[in-house]
Backbone atoms as SQL, in Angstrom:
CREATE TABLE atoms (id INTEGER PRIMARY KEY, chain TEXT, resi INTEGER, resn TEXT, atom TEXT, x REAL, y REAL, z REAL);
INSERT INTO atoms VALUES
  (1, 'A', 1, 'MET', 'N', 47.028, 60.085, 140.664),
  (2, 'A', 1, 'MET', 'CA', 47.748, 58.789, 140.875),
  (3, 'A', 1, 'MET', 'C', 48.969, 59.070, 141.841),
  (4, 'A', 2, 'GLY', 'N', 49.433, 58.364, 142.621),
  (5, 'A', 2, 'GLY', 'CA', 50.488, 58.532, 143.589),
  (6, 'A', 2, 'GLY', 'C', 51.828, 57.728, 143.086),
  (7, 'A', 3, 'ILE', 'N', 52.589, 57.642, 143.989),
  (8, 'A', 3, 'ILE', 'CA', 53.753, 57.081, 143.702),
  (9, 'A', 3, 'ILE', 'C', 53.809, 55.651, 143.276),
  (10, 'A', 4, 'ASN', 'N', 54.503, 55.441, 142.159),
  (11, 'A', 4, 'ASN', 'CA', 54.438, 53.940, 141.500),
  (12, 'A', 4, 'ASN', 'C', 52.994, 53.550, 141.218),
  (13, 'A', 5, 'GLY', 'N', 52.142, 54.508, 140.855),
  (14, 'A', 5, 'GLY', 'CA', 50.699, 54.102, 140.439),
  (15, 'A', 5, 'GLY', 'C', 49.789, 53.765, 141.750),
  (16, 'A', 6, 'GLU', 'N', 50.249, 53.905, 142.887),
  (17, 'A', 6, 'GLU', 'CA', 49.492, 53.639, 144.043),
  (18, 'A', 6, 'GLU', 'C', 48.683, 54.895, 144.415),
  (19, 'A', 7, 'TYR', 'N', 47.499, 54.784, 144.841),
  (20, 'A', 7, 'TYR', 'CA', 46.707, 56.039, 145.253),
  (21, 'A', 7, 'TYR', 'C', 46.975, 56.144, 146.810),
  (22, 'A', 8, 'MET', 'N', 47.305, 57.319, 147.134),
  (23, 'A', 8, 'MET', 'CA', 47.348, 57.783, 148.678),
  (24, 'A', 8, 'MET', 'C', 46.993, 59.076, 148.802),
  (25, 'A', 9, 'ASN', 'N', 46.584, 59.524, 150.070),
  (26, 'A', 9, 'ASN', 'CA', 46.174, 60.859, 150.260),
  (27, 'A', 9, 'ASN', 'C', 47.621, 61.724, 150.534),
  (28, 'A', 10, 'LEU', 'N', 47.239, 62.942, 150.490),
  (29, 'A', 10, 'LEU', 'CA', 48.377, 63.903, 150.516),
  (30, 'A', 10, 'LEU', 'C', 49.095, 63.796, 151.863),
  (31, 'A', 11, 'ASP', 'N', 48.628, 63.563, 152.994),
  (32, 'A', 11, 'ASP', 'CA', 49.310, 63.466, 154.187),
  (33, 'A', 11, 'ASP', 'C', 50.166, 62.292, 154.208),
  (34, 'A', 12, 'GLU', 'N', 49.892, 61.113, 153.535),
  (35, 'A', 12, 'GLU', 'CA', 50.814, 60.030, 153.517),
  (36, 'A', 12, 'GLU', 'C', 51.997, 60.398, 152.527),
  (37, 'A', 13, 'TYR', 'N', 51.624, 61.099, 151.382),
  (38, 'A', 13, 'TYR', 'CA', 52.622, 61.303, 150.441),
  (39, 'A', 13, 'TYR', 'C', 53.671, 62.191, 151.054),
  (40, 'A', 14, 'PHE', 'N', 53.225, 63.372, 151.854),
  (41, 'A', 14, 'PHE', 'CA', 54.220, 64.204, 152.315),
  (42, 'A', 14, 'PHE', 'C', 54.968, 63.696, 153.525),
  (43, 'A', 15, 'ALA', 'N', 54.353, 62.819, 154.232),
  (44, 'A', 15, 'ALA', 'CA', 54.904, 62.119, 155.312),
  (45, 'A', 15, 'ALA', 'C', 56.186, 61.207, 154.718),
  (46, 'A', 16, 'LYS', 'N', 55.849, 60.604, 153.577),
  (47, 'A', 16, 'LYS', 'CA', 56.826, 59.601, 153.028),
  (48, 'A', 16, 'LYS', 'C', 58.039, 60.473, 152.439),
  (49, 'A', 17, 'GLN', 'N', 57.727, 61.703, 151.960),
  (50, 'A', 17, 'GLN', 'CA', 58.795, 62.388, 151.286),
  (51, 'A', 17, 'GLN', 'C', 59.621, 63.024, 152.443),
  (52, 'A', 18, 'GLU', 'N', 59.124, 63.502, 153.583),
  (53, 'A', 18, 'GLU', 'CA', 59.777, 64.061, 154.663),
  (54, 'A', 18, 'GLU', 'C', 60.779, 63.159, 155.358),
  (55, 'A', 19, 'LYS', 'N', 60.438, 61.894, 155.480),
  (56, 'A', 19, 'LYS', 'CA', 61.123, 60.789, 156.156),
  (57, 'A', 19, 'LYS', 'C', 62.236, 60.193, 155.451),
  (58, 'A', 20, 'LYS', 'N', 62.203, 60.134, 154.109),
  (59, 'A', 20, 'LYS', 'CA', 63.053, 59.285, 153.351),
  (60, 'A', 20, 'LYS', 'C', 64.360, 59.977, 153.313),
  (61, 'A', 21, 'ASP', 'N', 65.297, 59.170, 153.011),
  (62, 'A', 21, 'ASP', 'CA', 66.697, 59.648, 152.739),
  (63, 'A', 21, 'ASP', 'C', 66.788, 59.899, 151.181),
  (64, 'A', 22, 'THR', 'N', 67.637, 60.748, 150.915),
  (65, 'A', 22, 'THR', 'CA', 67.688, 61.055, 149.428),
  (66, 'A', 22, 'THR', 'C', 69.252, 60.750, 148.817),
  (67, 'A', 23, 'TYR', 'N', 69.331, 60.421, 147.753),
  (68, 'A', 23, 'TYR', 'CA', 70.603, 59.902, 147.265),
  (69, 'A', 23, 'TYR', 'C', 70.825, 60.614, 145.765),
  (70, 'A', 24, 'MET', 'N', 72.028, 60.825, 145.537),
  (71, 'A', 24, 'MET', 'CA', 72.371, 61.455, 144.326),
  (72, 'A', 24, 'MET', 'C', 73.583, 60.830, 143.691),
  (73, 'A', 25, 'VAL', 'N', 73.633, 60.752, 142.339),
  (74, 'A', 25, 'VAL', 'CA', 74.831, 60.260, 141.697),
  (75, 'A', 25, 'VAL', 'C', 75.814, 61.226, 141.536),
  (76, 'A', 26, 'GLU', 'N', 77.053, 61.162, 141.794),
  (77, 'A', 26, 'GLU', 'CA', 78.035, 62.033, 141.481),
  (78, 'A', 26, 'GLU', 'C', 78.498, 61.631, 140.155),
  (79, 'A', 27, 'SER', 'N', 78.206, 62.419, 139.050),
  (80, 'A', 27, 'SER', 'CA', 78.482, 61.908, 137.668),
  (81, 'A', 27, 'SER', 'C', 79.940, 61.605, 137.377),
  (82, 'A', 28, 'GLN', 'N', 80.935, 62.512, 137.960),
  (83, 'A', 28, 'GLN', 'CA', 82.314, 62.222, 137.740),
  (84, 'A', 28, 'GLN', 'C', 82.871, 60.956, 138.137),
  (85, 'A', 29, 'TYR', 'N', 82.010, 60.173, 139.001),
  (86, 'A', 29, 'TYR', 'CA', 82.651, 58.901, 139.484),
  (87, 'A', 29, 'TYR', 'C', 81.840, 57.814, 138.912),
  (88, 'A', 30, 'CYS', 'N', 80.581, 57.994, 138.275),
  (89, 'A', 30, 'CYS', 'CA', 79.890, 56.832, 137.803),
  (90, 'A', 30, 'CYS', 'C', 80.313, 56.392, 136.420),
  (91, 'A', 31, 'VAL', 'N', 80.623, 55.145, 136.330),
  (92, 'A', 31, 'VAL', 'CA', 81.226, 54.363, 135.199),
  (93, 'A', 31, 'VAL', 'C', 80.053, 53.883, 134.169),
  (94, 'A', 32, 'GLY', 'N', 78.704, 54.018, 134.753),
  (95, 'A', 32, 'GLY', 'CA', 77.690, 53.438, 134.010),
  (96, 'A', 32, 'GLY', 'C', 77.433, 51.927, 134.044),
  (97, 'A', 33, 'CYS', 'N', 77.968, 51.341, 135.077),
  (98, 'A', 33, 'CYS', 'CA', 78.050, 49.838, 135.192),
  (99, 'A', 33, 'CYS', 'C', 76.421, 49.261, 135.425),
  (100, 'A', 34, 'GLY', 'N', 75.556, 50.144, 135.947),
  (101, 'A', 34, 'GLY', 'CA', 74.158, 49.730, 136.017),
  (102, 'A', 34, 'GLY', 'C', 73.926, 48.856, 137.281),
  (103, 'A', 35, 'ARG', 'N', 74.769, 48.587, 138.123),
  (104, 'A', 35, 'ARG', 'CA', 74.488, 47.929, 139.335),
  (105, 'A', 35, 'ARG', 'C', 73.428, 48.616, 140.312),
  (106, 'A', 36, 'CYS', 'N', 73.625, 49.917, 140.262),
  (107, 'A', 36, 'CYS', 'CA', 72.583, 50.660, 141.119),
  (108, 'A', 36, 'CYS', 'C', 71.157, 50.580, 140.580),
  (109, 'A', 37, 'LYS', 'N', 71.063, 50.617, 139.244),
  (110, 'A', 37, 'LYS', 'CA', 69.702, 50.602, 138.620),
  (111, 'A', 37, 'LYS', 'C', 69.098, 49.133, 138.784),
  (112, 'A', 38, 'MET', 'N', 69.859, 48.239, 138.725),
  (113, 'A', 38, 'MET', 'CA', 69.407, 46.763, 138.995),
  (114, 'A', 38, 'MET', 'C', 69.025, 46.445, 140.371),
  (115, 'A', 39, 'SER', 'N', 69.638, 47.149, 141.296),
  (116, 'A', 39, 'SER', 'CA', 69.278, 47.041, 142.750),
  (117, 'A', 39, 'SER', 'C', 68.031, 47.787, 143.295),
  (118, 'A', 40, 'CYS', 'N', 67.618, 48.798, 142.439),
  (119, 'A', 40, 'CYS', 'CA', 66.509, 49.556, 142.790),
  (120, 'A', 40, 'CYS', 'C', 65.154, 48.990, 142.768),
  (121, 'A', 41, 'PRO', 'N', 64.501, 48.670, 143.961),
  (122, 'A', 41, 'PRO', 'CA', 63.122, 48.081, 143.966),
  (123, 'A', 41, 'PRO', 'C', 62.006, 49.005, 143.273),
  (124, 'A', 42, 'GLU', 'N', 62.248, 50.257, 143.165),
  (125, 'A', 42, 'GLU', 'CA', 61.311, 51.246, 142.838),
  (126, 'A', 42, 'GLU', 'C', 61.593, 51.647, 141.150),
  (127, 'A', 43, 'ASN', 'N', 62.670, 51.093, 140.547),
  (128, 'A', 43, 'ASN', 'CA', 63.071, 51.511, 139.260),
  (129, 'A', 43, 'ASN', 'C', 62.997, 52.957, 139.070),
  (130, 'A', 44, 'ALA', 'N', 63.908, 53.578, 140.108),
  (131, 'A', 44, 'ALA', 'CA', 64.030, 55.092, 140.189),
  (132, 'A', 44, 'ALA', 'C', 65.238, 55.626, 139.404),
  (133, 'A', 45, 'ILE', 'N', 66.050, 54.585, 139.020),
  (134, 'A', 45, 'ILE', 'CA', 67.222, 54.940, 138.398),
  (135, 'A', 45, 'ILE', 'C', 67.205, 54.685, 137.062),
  (136, 'A', 46, 'LYS', 'N', 67.488, 55.842, 136.144),
  (137, 'A', 46, 'LYS', 'CA', 67.599, 55.816, 134.757),
  (138, 'A', 46, 'LYS', 'C', 69.048, 56.176, 134.430),
  (139, 'A', 47, 'LYS', 'N', 69.380, 55.765, 133.021),
  (140, 'A', 47, 'LYS', 'CA', 70.805, 56.146, 132.717),
  (141, 'A', 47, 'LYS', 'C', 70.622, 57.159, 131.439),
  (142, 'A', 48, 'ILE', 'N', 71.272, 58.321, 131.631),
  (143, 'A', 48, 'ILE', 'CA', 71.177, 59.370, 130.720),
  (144, 'A', 48, 'ILE', 'C', 72.694, 59.690, 130.316),
  (145, 'A', 49, 'ASN', 'N', 72.862, 59.457, 128.887),
  (146, 'A', 49, 'ASN', 'CA', 74.232, 59.487, 128.359),
  (147, 'A', 49, 'ASN', 'C', 75.091, 58.480, 129.011),
  (148, 'A', 50, 'GLY', 'N', 74.638, 57.283, 129.333),
  (149, 'A', 50, 'GLY', 'CA', 75.664, 56.547, 130.029),
  (150, 'A', 50, 'GLY', 'C', 75.875, 56.634, 131.575),
  (151, 'A', 51, 'ILE', 'N', 75.262, 57.620, 132.156),
  (152, 'A', 51, 'ILE', 'CA', 75.533, 57.870, 133.369),
  (153, 'A', 51, 'ILE', 'C', 74.074, 57.815, 134.317),
  (154, 'A', 52, 'SER', 'N', 74.270, 57.256, 135.479),
  (155, 'A', 52, 'SER', 'CA', 73.017, 56.817, 136.326),
  (156, 'A', 52, 'SER', 'C', 72.513, 58.227, 136.816),
  (157, 'A', 53, 'PHE', 'N', 71.126, 58.313, 136.892),
  (158, 'A', 53, 'PHE', 'CA', 70.374, 59.400, 137.488),
  (159, 'A', 53, 'PHE', 'C', 69.310, 58.933, 138.240),
  (160, 'A', 54, 'ILE', 'N', 69.196, 59.406, 139.497),
  (161, 'A', 54, 'ILE', 'CA', 68.196, 59.065, 140.425),
  (162, 'A', 54, 'ILE', 'C', 66.962, 59.884, 140.428),
  (163, 'A', 55, 'GLN', 'N', 65.934, 59.467, 140.095),
  (164, 'A', 55, 'GLN', 'CA', 64.462, 60.192, 139.911),
  (165, 'A', 55, 'GLN', 'C', 64.084, 60.399, 141.430),
  (166, 'A', 56, 'GLN', 'N', 64.151, 61.462, 142.012),
  (167, 'A', 56, 'GLN', 'CA', 63.771, 61.704, 143.446),
  (168, 'A', 56, 'GLN', 'C', 62.408, 61.552, 143.683),
  (169, 'A', 57, 'ASP', 'N', 61.556, 61.984, 142.734),
  (170, 'A', 57, 'ASP', 'CA', 60.066, 61.691, 142.932),
  (171, 'A', 57, 'ASP', 'C', 59.573, 60.284, 142.983),
  (172, 'A', 58, 'VAL', 'N', 60.578, 59.336, 142.460),
  (173, 'A', 58, 'VAL', 'CA', 60.228, 57.966, 142.515),
  (174, 'A', 58, 'VAL', 'C', 60.944, 57.304, 143.482),
  (175, 'A', 59, 'CYS', 'N', 62.165, 57.606, 143.824),
  (176, 'A', 59, 'CYS', 'CA', 62.902, 57.036, 144.963),
  (177, 'A', 59, 'CYS', 'C', 62.432, 56.888, 146.325),
  (178, 'A', 60, 'MET', 'N', 62.364, 55.651, 146.983),
  (179, 'A', 60, 'MET', 'CA', 61.839, 55.557, 148.151),
  (180, 'A', 60, 'MET', 'C', 62.993, 55.660, 149.316),
  (181, 'A', 61, 'GLY', 'N', 64.042, 55.763, 148.996),
  (182, 'A', 61, 'GLY', 'CA', 65.221, 56.070, 149.898),
  (183, 'A', 61, 'GLY', 'C', 65.686, 54.903, 150.773),
  (184, 'A', 62, 'CYS', 'N', 65.693, 53.749, 149.948),
  (185, 'A', 62, 'CYS', 'CA', 66.045, 52.490, 150.714),
  (186, 'A', 62, 'CYS', 'C', 67.517, 52.361, 150.882),
  (187, 'A', 63, 'GLY', 'N', 68.377, 53.030, 149.938),
  (188, 'A', 63, 'GLY', 'CA', 69.813, 53.122, 150.010),
  (189, 'A', 63, 'GLY', 'C', 70.508, 51.917, 149.288),
  (190, 'A', 64, 'ARG', 'N', 69.636, 50.906, 148.770),
  (191, 'A', 64, 'ARG', 'CA', 70.301, 49.803, 147.991),
  (192, 'A', 64, 'ARG', 'C', 71.373, 50.224, 147.123),
  (193, 'A', 65, 'CYS', 'N', 71.178, 51.272, 146.168),
  (194, 'A', 65, 'CYS', 'CA', 72.129, 51.698, 145.358),
  (195, 'A', 65, 'CYS', 'C', 73.398, 52.255, 145.790),
  (196, 'A', 66, 'ILE', 'N', 73.393, 52.824, 146.993),
  (197, 'A', 66, 'ILE', 'CA', 74.517, 53.206, 147.515),
  (198, 'A', 66, 'ILE', 'C', 75.617, 52.120, 148.083),
  (199, 'A', 67, 'GLU', 'N', 74.905, 51.020, 148.434),
  (200, 'A', 67, 'GLU', 'CA', 75.461, 49.710, 148.901),
  (201, 'A', 67, 'GLU', 'C', 76.148, 49.008, 147.813),
  (202, 'A', 68, 'VAL', 'N', 75.602, 48.993, 146.590),
  (203, 'A', 68, 'VAL', 'CA', 76.067, 48.108, 145.471),
  (204, 'A', 68, 'VAL', 'C', 77.025, 48.894, 144.609),
  (205, 'A', 69, 'CYS', 'N', 77.155, 50.240, 144.630),
  (206, 'A', 69, 'CYS', 'CA', 77.964, 51.069, 143.741),
  (207, 'A', 69, 'CYS', 'C', 79.463, 50.769, 144.214),
  (208, 'A', 70, 'PRO', 'N', 80.237, 50.131, 143.132),
  (209, 'A', 70, 'PRO', 'CA', 81.555, 49.888, 143.481),
  (210, 'A', 70, 'PRO', 'C', 82.478, 51.075, 143.369),
  (211, 'A', 71, 'HIS', 'N', 81.850, 52.294, 142.803),
  (212, 'A', 71, 'HIS', 'CA', 82.972, 53.322, 142.804),
  (213, 'A', 71, 'HIS', 'C', 82.417, 54.448, 143.698),
  (214, 'A', 72, 'GLY', 'N', 81.680, 54.330, 144.599),
  (215, 'A', 72, 'GLY', 'CA', 81.202, 55.282, 145.475),
  (216, 'A', 72, 'GLY', 'C', 80.625, 56.505, 144.783),
  (217, 'A', 73, 'ALA', 'N', 80.000, 56.370, 143.720),
  (218, 'A', 73, 'ALA', 'CA', 79.478, 57.444, 142.918),
  (219, 'A', 73, 'ALA', 'C', 78.100, 57.986, 143.544),
  (220, 'A', 74, 'ILE', 'N', 77.523, 57.282, 144.556),
  (221, 'A', 74, 'ILE', 'CA', 76.106, 57.683, 144.805),
  (222, 'A', 74, 'ILE', 'C', 76.398, 58.055, 146.291),
  (223, 'A', 75, 'VAL', 'N', 75.902, 59.237, 146.733),
  (224, 'A', 75, 'VAL', 'CA', 75.940, 59.874, 148.038),
  (225, 'A', 75, 'VAL', 'C', 74.694, 60.141, 148.604),
  (226, 'A', 76, 'LYS', 'N', 74.579, 60.063, 149.963),
  (227, 'A', 76, 'LYS', 'CA', 73.457, 60.369, 150.644),
  (228, 'A', 76, 'LYS', 'C', 73.241, 61.936, 150.771),
  (229, 'A', 77, 'THR', 'N', 72.213, 62.533, 150.390),
  (230, 'A', 77, 'THR', 'CA', 72.098, 63.937, 150.548),
  (231, 'A', 77, 'THR', 'C', 71.138, 64.611, 151.571),
  (232, 'A', 78, 'LYS', 'N', 70.490, 63.711, 152.056),
  (233, 'A', 78, 'LYS', 'CA', 69.377, 64.289, 153.264),
  (234, 'A', 78, 'LYS', 'C', 69.085, 63.195, 154.128),
  (235, 'A', 79, 'ALA', 'N', 69.018, 63.245, 155.361),
  (236, 'A', 79, 'ALA', 'CA', 68.743, 62.232, 156.251),
  (237, 'A', 79, 'ALA', 'C', 67.252, 62.445, 156.815);
């Protein structure tokens, strides 16, 4: 089973992984408001001990989370 329960071949999977942007939560700035989690269309953001965490294997790299974070806690790590 592939990303989000969809079937895909390995070429499609690796192409998606290579082209997507990657985001990370800088925990020292995260206040746990949940705006990023609510904005994620893939449900790739979880809260652990009140801090948001982006699951890289689920994230599609859309960047909605970085746009809605009021504290600048989410940063782009790969283009």
